[in-house]
C-alpha positions as CSV (number, residue, x, y, z in Angstrom):
1,M,81.8,-55.8,-32.0
2,G,80.7,-53.1,-28.9
3,W,83.1,-50.7,-29.9
4,L,81.9,-50.7,-33.5
5,I,78.1,-50.4,-32.3
6,A,79.1,-47.2,-29.9
7,I,81.2,-45.4,-33.3
8,I,78.1,-45.8,-35.6
9,V,75.6,-44.6,-32.8
10,G,77.9,-41.8,-31.8
11,G,78.6,-40.6,-35.7
12,V,74.8,-40.9,-36.0
13,A,74.1,-38.8,-32.5
14,G,77.1,-36.4,-33.7
15,W,75.2,-35.8,-37.0
16,L,71.7,-35.5,-35.5
17,A,73.0,-32.9,-33.4
18,S,75.2,-31.0,-35.8
19,M,72.1,-30.3,-38.1
20,V,69.8,-29.3,-34.8
21,M,72.4,-26.9,-33.6
22,N,73.2,-25.5,-37.7
23,R,76.7,-26.8,-37.5
24,D,76.8,-29.1,-40.2
25,A,78.9,-27.6,-42.9
26,S,81.7,-27.0,-40.2
27,M,82.0,-30.6,-39.1
28,G,83.0,-33.7,-40.7
29,I,82.4,-37.4,-39.7
30,L,85.3,-37.8,-37.4
31,W,84.2,-35.0,-35.5
32,N,80.5,-36.2,-35.6
33,I,81.8,-39.5,-34.0
34,I,84.0,-37.6,-31.5
35,V,80.9,-35.5,-30.3
36,G,78.4,-38.6,-30.3
37,I,80.5,-40.5,-28.0
38,I,81.1,-37.2,-25.9
39,G,77.4,-36.6,-26.2
40,S,76.6,-40.2,-25.3
41,V,78.8,-39.4,-21.8
42,I,77.4,-36.6,-21.0
43,G,74.1,-37.5,-21.5
44,N,74.2,-40.8,-19.4
45,W,75.8,-38.5,-16.7
46,L,72.8,-35.9,-17.3
47,S,69.9,-38.5,-17.3
48,G,71.2,-41.1,-14.9
49,P,70.5,-39.3,-11.6
50,L,67.6,-37.0,-13.2
51,L,65.6,-40.1,-14.8
52,G,67.2,-42.8,-13.6
53,L,68.0,-44.2,-17.1
54,R,71.2,-46.2,-17.3
55,T,71.9,-46.6,-21.0
56,S,75.0,-47.6,-23.1
57,V,75.7,-47.1,-26.7
58,Q,77.5,-50.6,-27.0
59,N,73.8,-52.1,-26.8
60,F,72.0,-50.4,-29.0
61,S,68.5,-49.2,-28.3
62,L,66.4,-45.9,-29.2
63,T,66.6,-44.4,-25.5
64,S,70.7,-44.9,-25.4
65,L,70.5,-42.9,-29.5
66,L,68.2,-40.2,-27.7
67,V,70.2,-39.8,-24.7
68,A,73.7,-39.7,-27.1
69,V,71.7,-36.9,-29.2
70,V,70.6,-34.9,-26.1
71,G,74.2,-35.2,-24.4
72,A,75.6,-34.1,-27.9
73,I,73.3,-30.9,-28.5
74,V,74.4,-30.2,-24.9
75,L,78.0,-30.3,-25.9
76,L,77.5,-28.1,-29.2
77,G,75.8,-25.7,-27.1
78,I,78.6,-25.2,-24.7
79,V,80.9,-25.1,-27.6
80,N,79.2,-22.6,-29.6
81,L,79.2,-20.6,-26.0
82,I,82.6,-20.6,-25.7
83,Q,83.4,-19.6,-29.8
84,R,80.6,-17.5,-30.3
85,G,79.5,-16.3,-26.8
86,R,75.7,-17.2,-27.3
87,V,73.7,-20.4,-28.3
88,R,72.6,-20.5,-31.7
């Protein structure tokens, strides 16, 4: 059941991040899920030492969703830098 929650939370986080970064038209549901799950890993990596937060998308909470969205935004910002040379 944890993997299903990770896919759902990853998809929502990736979708929210793509809306914030104006990339919604160029991403499908599969890429939203992938960006959200990778964003969750990045968010946990960033928030762990800085804020002392340990979250998991396998146990849904608002904090884990927020950390995943922030991590996905960071990931999409890096992708924008690589593709276009600037963050939009």
